[in-house]
C-alpha positions in Angstrom: -1.1 170.4 36.3 1.4 172.9 37.3 2.2 172.8 41.5 1.0 176.5 41.3 -2.1 175.9 40.3 -3.4 173.1 42.5 -1.3 175.4 45.4 -4.0 178.2 44.1 -6.8 175.7 44.2 -6.3 174.2 47.0 -6.1 177.6 49.0 -9.5 178.7 47.2 -11.4 175.5 48.5 -9.9 175.9 51.6 -11.6 179.4 51.6 -14.4 178.5 50.4 -15.0 175.3 52.3 -17.8 177.1 54.5 -19.7 178.1 51.9 -19.7 174.6 50.2 -22.4 172.6 50.6 -21.5 169.6 52.1 -22.3 166.5 49.4 -24.4 163.7 50.8 -22.8 160.3 50.5 -23.4 158.3 47.6 -25.5 155.0 48.8 -24.4 152.1 46.6 -21.1 150.5 46.0 -19.5 151.9 43.4 -16.4 150.1 41.2 -12.9 150.9 43.0 -10.5 153.9 42.0 -8.0 156.0 43.2 -8.7 156.7 46.7 -10.2 160.9 46.7 -9.3 163.7 48.9 -12.0 165.8 50.9 -13.6 168.3 48.0 -10.4 168.2 46.1 -11.3 164.3 44.8 -8.7 162.7 42.7 -7.0 166.2 41.5 -3.6 165.4 42.3 -4.0 162.2 40.3 -4.8 164.4 37.1 -2.7 164.3 34.0 -1.4 167.7 32.8 -2.4 166.0 29.5 -6.7 166.2 30.6 -9.2 164.1 31.6 -8.6 161.8 28.7 -4.8 161.0 29.2 -5.6 160.5 33.0 -8.9 158.2 32.2 -6.6 156.1 30.2 -3.6 155.8 32.7 -6.3 155.0 35.4 -7.5 152.0 33.2 -4.4 150.4 33.2 -4.5 150.1 36.9 -8.3 149.5 37.5 -9.3 147.8 34.4 -12.5 148.7 32.0 -15.1 150.2 35.0 -14.0 152.6 37.7 -14.5 155.2 39.9 -12.9 159.0 39.7 -13.8 161.7 41.7 -14.1 164.8 39.9 -14.0 167.0 42.3 -16.2 166.4 44.9 -18.6 164.6 42.4 -18.1 160.7 41.8 -17.9 159.7 38.1 -17.9 156.1 36.9 -15.6 155.6 34.0 -16.5 152.6 31.2 -13.9 152.0 28.7 -13.4 149.4 25.9 -15.6 148.3 23.1 -17.4 145.2 25.6 -18.0 147.7 28.6 -19.2 150.2 26.8 -21.6 148.2 24.5 -22.8 146.2 27.6 -23.7 149.6 29.5 -25.4 151.8 26.7 -27.1 149.1 24.7 -28.0 146.3 26.8 -28.8 148.2 29.9 -30.1 150.8 27.1 -32.7 152.6 29.4 -30.7 152.5 32.8 -27.8 154.8 30.8 -30.3 157.0 28.7 -29.9 159.7 31.1 -28.0 163.0 30.4 -25.3 164.0 32.9 -23.9 167.9 32.7 -21.3 169.9 31.5 -20.9 172.5 33.8 -20.2 175.5 31.8 -23.4 174.5 29.6 -25.7 174.4 32.7 -26.4 178.1 33.3 -27.7 178.4 29.5 -29.1 175.2 28.7 -30.9 173.9 31.8 -32.0 170.7 30.7 -34.2 172.1 27.8 -33.6 171.0 24.1 -32.9 167.5 22.9 -29.2 167.0 23.8 -29.2 167.9 27.9 -33.0 166.9 28.4 -33.3 163.7 30.7 -36.6 161.9 31.4 -40.3 162.5 29.6 -39.0 165.6 28.1 -36.1 163.6 26.1 -38.2 161.1 24.7 -40.7 163.4 23.4 -38.4 165.8 22.1 -35.9 163.0 20.4 -38.9 161.4 19.2 -40.5 164.7 17.5 -37.1 165.5 15.9 -36.0 162.4 14.6 -40.0 162.3 12.7 -38.8 166.0 11.5 -35.3 165.2 10.4 -36.5 162.2 8.5 -39.1 164.9 6.9 -37.0 167.6 6.1 -33.4 165.2 5.2 -32.5 162.0 6.7 -33.1 159.0 4.4 -34.6 161.8 1.8 -33.5 162.3 -1.8 -33.8 165.6 -1.3 -31.0 166.0 1.2 -29.0 164.4 -1.1 -29.4 167.0 -4.0 -28.8 169.9 -1.4 -25.5 167.9 -0.2 -24.4 167.9 -3.6 -25.6 171.5 -4.4 -23.4 172.4 -1.5 -19.9 170.2 -2.4 -20.5 172.2 -5.9 -20.6 175.6 -4.3 -17.6 173.9 -2.1 -15.5 172.9 -5.1 -16.0 176.4 -6.9 -14.6 178.2 -3.7 -11.9 175.9 -3.7 -10.8 176.7 -7.3 -10.9 180.7 -6.7 -7.7 179.9 -4.7 -5.9 178.5 -7.6 -3.6 176.1 -5.5 -2.7 178.9 -2.8 -2.7 177.5 0.8 -5.3 178.3 2.7 -6.6 177.0 6.5 -9.7 174.8 5.2 -11.3 175.3 8.4 -13.8 177.8 7.9 -14.9 176.7 4.6 -15.3 173.3 6.0 -17.6 174.8 8.5 -19.8 176.8 5.9 -20.0 173.5 4.1 -21.6 171.5 6.9 -23.4 174.4 8.4 -25.6 174.8 5.4 -26.7 171.5 5.2 -28.2 171.7 8.7 -29.3 175.3 8.1 -31.4 174.4 5.1 -33.1 171.4 7.4 -33.6 173.7 10.5 -34.2 177.5 9.1 -35.0 176.5 5.6 -32.2 178.4 3.9 -28.3 177.9 3.0 -25.9 181.0 3.3 -23.2 182.5 1.5 -19.7 181.7 2.3 -19.3 185.5 2.4 -22.1 186.3 4.9 -20.0 187.8 7.6 -22.9 187.0 10.5 -23.2 183.6 9.2 -19.1 183.4 9.5 -19.2 185.2 12.8 -21.9 182.6 14.2 -19.5 179.5 13.2 -16.5 181.2 14.8 -18.9 181.6 18.0 -19.4 177.6 17.9 -15.7 176.8 17.0 -14.6 179.0 19.7 -17.1 177.3 21.8 -15.8 173.6 21.1 -12.3 174.5 21.7 -13.1 176.2 24.9 -15.1 173.3 26.4 -12.4 171.0 25.2 -9.4 173.3 27.0 -7.3 172.1 30.2 -9.0 175.6 31.7 -12.5 174.3 31.3 -11.9 170.9 32.3 -10.8 172.4 35.7 -14.1 174.3 35.8 -16.0 171.1 35.8 -14.2 169.8 39.0 -14.7 172.7 41.0 -17.6 174.7 38.9 -19.6 175.0 42.4 -17.0 177.9 43.4 -15.4 178.9 39.8 -18.3 179.9 38.6 -18.2 183.1 40.9 -14.8 184.0 39.2 -13.7 185.2 35.3 -12.6 182.1 33.1 -13.8 180.4 29.7 -17.1 179.5 31.2 -18.0 183.0 31.0 -17.1 183.3 27.4 -19.1 180.3 27.0 -22.4 181.4 28.0 -21.4 184.8 26.1 -21.2 183.1 23.0 -24.2 180.8 23.3 -26.2 183.7 24.2 -24.9 185.8 21.1 -26.1 182.5 19.2 -29.2 182.2 20.6 -30.0 186.1 20.0 -29.3 185.0 16.2 -31.9 181.7 16.5 -34.3 184.0 18.3 -34.7 186.4 15.5 -34.9 183.5 13.0 -37.7 182.0 15.0 -39.6 185.4 15.0 -38.9 185.2 11.3 -40.5 182.1 10.8 -43.5 182.8 12.8 -44.7 186.0 10.9 -44.6 183.8 7.7 -45.7 180.6 8.7 -48.1 178.9 6.3 -49.5 176.2 8.4 -50.3 174.0 5.0 -46.8 173.9 4.1 -44.0 174.0 7.0 -40.5 174.8 5.7 -38.2 173.1 8.1 -37.6 172.0 11.7 -38.5 175.9 13.0 -41.9 175.4 11.2 -42.6 172.3 12.5 -42.1 172.9 15.9 -43.9 176.2 16.1 -46.9 174.5 14.5 -46.9 171.7 17.2 -46.4 174.6 19.5 -49.8 175.9 18.4 -51.2 172.9 18.6 -50.4 171.9 22.2 -50.9 175.5 23.2 -53.9 174.5 25.6 -51.7 171.6 27.5 -50.1 173.2 30.4 -47.7 170.4 30.7 -46.5 170.4 27.0 -43.0 170.5 26.3 -43.5 171.9 22.8 -42.6 175.5 24.4 -40.2 178.5 22.8 -37.1 177.2 25.6 -37.2 174.0 24.2 -37.3 175.1 20.5 -34.6 177.8 21.3 -32.3 175.3 22.7 -33.2 172.4 20.5 -32.2 174.2 17.5 -29.2 175.3 19.0 -28.3 171.6 19.8 -28.8 171.0 15.7 -26.9 174.1 14.9 -23.6 173.0 16.9 -23.6 169.8 16.0 -24.4 169.7 12.5 -21.8 172.3 11.9 -18.8 171.5 14.6 -18.8 167.7 14.5 -18.2 167.0 10.7 -16.2 170.1 9.8 -14.2 168.8 12.3 -13.7 165.4 11.3 -12.9 167.1 7.5 -10.2 169.0 8.7 -8.8 166.4 10.4 -9.4 163.9 7.6 -7.4 166.1 5.3 -4.6 167.0 7.4 -4.2 163.1 7.8 -4.5 163.0 3.8 -1.6 165.2 3.6 0.8 162.9 5.9 0.0 159.8 4.0 -0.4 160.8 0.5 -0.4 157.2 -0.9 -4.0 156.7 0.5 -5.4 159.4 -1.4 -3.8 158.0 -4.6 -5.8 154.8 -3.6 -9.0 157.0 -3.2 -8.6 158.9 -6.2 -8.1 155.8 -8.5 -11.5 154.5 -6.9 -12.9 157.7 -7.6 -11.6 157.7 -11.3 -13.1 154.1 -11.9 -16.4 154.3 -10.3 -17.3 158.0 -10.7 -15.1 159.5 -13.6 -14.7 163.5 -13.8 -17.7 164.3 -15.5 -20.4 164.2 -12.7 -20.6 164.5 -8.7 -20.5 161.8 -6.4 -23.8 160.4 -5.5 -24.6 158.0 -2.3 -25.2 155.2 -4.6 -21.6 155.4 -5.3 -20.4 154.6 -1.6 -21.7 150.6 -2.3 -19.0 150.2 -5.2 -15.9 152.5 -3.5 -15.2 150.3 -0.2 -11.8 151.7 -0.5 -12.9 155.2 -0.1 -15.4 154.6 2.6 -13.0 152.3 4.7 -10.8 155.4 4.4 -13.7 157.9 6.0 -14.2 155.2 8.8 -10.6 155.1 9.4 -10.5 159.0 9.5 -13.3 158.9 12.1 -11.8 156.3 14.0 -8.1 157.5 14.1 -8.8 161.4 14.4 -11.6 160.2 17.5 -13.0 163.9 17.5 -15.3 163.5 20.8 -12.8 160.9 22.8 -14.7 161.8 26.0 -18.0 162.5 24.7 -21.3 163.8 26.3 -21.6 162.5 29.9 -24.6 159.8 30.8 -26.3 159.4 33.9 -28.0 156.5 35.0 -32.0 156.9 35.6 -32.4 154.5 38.7 -30.5 152.8 40.9 -28.6 150.3 39.0 -26.2 147.2 38.8 -23.5 146.8 36.4 -20.7 144.2 36.9 -21.4 143.4 40.3 -21.4 147.4 41.1 -24.5 149.3 42.4 -24.9 152.7 40.8 -27.1 155.0 42.9 -30.0 156.6 40.5 -28.3 159.8 38.7 -24.9 158.7 39.0 -22.5 160.3 36.6 -21.6 157.9 33.9 -18.6 158.7 31.3 -18.6 156.2 28.0 -14.7 156.8 27.1 -15.4 156.5 22.9 -12.0 157.0 22.4 -11.3 153.5 24.2 -13.5 151.8 21.9 -11.9 153.5 18.9 -8.5 152.4 20.0 -9.3 148.9 21.4 -6.3 146.4 20.7 -9.3 143.8 20.6 -10.6 145.1 17.6 -8.0 147.0 15.9 -4.7 145.6 15.3 -2.8 149.0 15.2 -5.0 150.8 17.1 -2.5 154.0 17.4 -1.7 153.7 13.4 -3.8 155.1 10.6 -4.7 152.7 8.6 -7.8 152.2 6.2 -7.2 148.3 6.6 -8.9 148.1 9.6 -12.2 148.3 8.0 -11.7 146.3 5.0 -11.5 142.3 4.7 -9.7 140.0 3.1 -11.6 140.0 -0.4 -11.3 144.4 -0.1 -15.0 144.6 0.7 -15.9 147.1 3.9 -15.7 145.2 7.0 -17.8 146.7 10.2 -16.6 146.8 13.4 -18.7 147.2 16.5 -16.1 149.0 18.2 -16.9 152.0 15.7 -18.5 154.1 18.0 -18.0 157.3 16.8 -21.4 158.3 17.1 -22.2 156.8 20.3 -24.5 153.8 20.6 -27.7 152.9 22.7 -30.8 155.3 23.3 -28.3 158.4 23.2 -26.6 157.6 19.8 -26.1 160.9 17.6 -29.6 161.9 15.9 -27.7 163.2 13.2 -25.5 160.0 12.3 -27.2 159.5 8.7 -26.9 163.0 7.8 -23.2 163.1 8.8 -22.1 159.6 6.9 -23.5 161.0 4.0 -21.8 164.7 4.2 -18.5 163.1 4.8 -18.6 160.6 1.9 -20.2 163.2 -0.4 -18.0 165.9 0.8 -15.0 164.0 1.1 -15.4 162.5 -2.7 -16.2 165.7 -4.3 -13.1 167.4 -3.1 -10.4 164.1 -4.1 -12.6 163.9 -7.5 -11.6 167.6 -8.4 -8.5 168.4 -6.5 -5.1 167.2 -5.3 -3.7 168.2 -2.5 -0.1 169.3 -1.0 1.3 170.6 1.6 3.9 173.4 2.7 5.1 170.8 4.9 6.9 167.8 4.0 4.4 164.4 4.8 7.1 163.1 7.9 7.0 166.7 9.6 3.4 166.8 10.1 2.1 167.0 13.2 -1.4 165.6 14.0 -1.1 166.6 17.6 -4.7 168.0 18.2 -5.4 171.7 19.2 -7.1 170.6 22.4 -8.5 167.7 23.8 -11.4 167.3 25.9 -15.1 166.7 25.3 -14.0 167.4 21.7 -10.6 166.9 19.6 -9.8 169.8 17.7 -7.9 169.6 14.4 -4.5 171.8 14.7 -4.4 174.7 12.6 -2.6 174.1 9.0 -2.4 175.4 5.5 -3.2 173.1 2.4 -2.9 173.5 -1.2 -6.2 172.3 -3.5 -4.3 171.9 -6.6 -6.8 171.2 -9.7 -6.5 167.6 -11.2 
């Protein structure tokens, strides 16, 4: 971090010292870590590359469990496969709380599936899992929607006739339409301006949330929230997306048929009506709005970012594409779209997709957790509400499970016989009680879209493979694929 920035922060902190309420001392025995300064915490130890680089450096010194002070707030950091699984699986209930993301706190306010805690979270998660199952997960109907969307994507790519393009918005449209069909009951055309604008807002927010400036905001949000910054743009974008969701909810309310719910919103509205006499119900407008926002964001950005990054990696390693296309030709051919049943017969393709998710590592820090009660963990006492950061990147790059953790190699997921090999270090969707709700949908999307594209197209880059730079645009809560150009050439 630049010395001038540090100096400015120090001056601001001194100026606001009398305005900032002192934090109560944490009662407990937290893991060791770098010694913090008053209010500044471990700011001086922060790497200019951001929190992830800082955590990995501290892991080398303090081991897989340590405490770091993000400003005045102590956070327990968990690194490595065994540590993360021990916390989130073996002590699942204790580590099931959701921590805060300061830039989203003002708008989310612990409503909705992703940021709720306690009984509210349990009720909303049970409902959401059941509803997603009814309208998508594990159902043949959602596979048909994905196949139709894959067909639309292939036809759209053909219109470019091999000309270079930035694939970001097309992958966003494709993946967003699947979650839109489940949540809103409809898909949107790739030329729908309002739809494209919403996707741009979602992508902008993920980029801003992952930026260095927002990571600094997370450290000192208590007083930086009064000043201009990325947090204000994030809030503005969220409110605009919520306005779209609100209009959609009202359209659903006006056309609701209780006998035939069409999607997630209809089902939630019916539950609201059923529980309207319960003054303690969690089925109210605020939870509906935030839950839809959570699903829309997670169902759009994560999978599209994986595809964007994945195809950049494919351009870097063209020999991998050749093997995938050979397997596609042998199993599927060219006269029909891929199906989910094909995946079991295509271990190399499946291994490549797993390796894309591992190597690209699009949620390196993930969303913070917190302990729900005083918790003993590896000899340390973590007081109730202590925030915990499970660094998923340290599992996906764990040398104890992956022979070449920093190298793209599909063999990481293949056994000696060429069959798909599972790994407990594969935590792309996290694990435990807060594991990603849409894991099944995302896995199916990645397989069907990835194989459909490579079934119909070869890919090329204006840049030679050896010169392709895989460095992310931003690394924070998310790892954002760099902007690039790709040519889809009809096979």
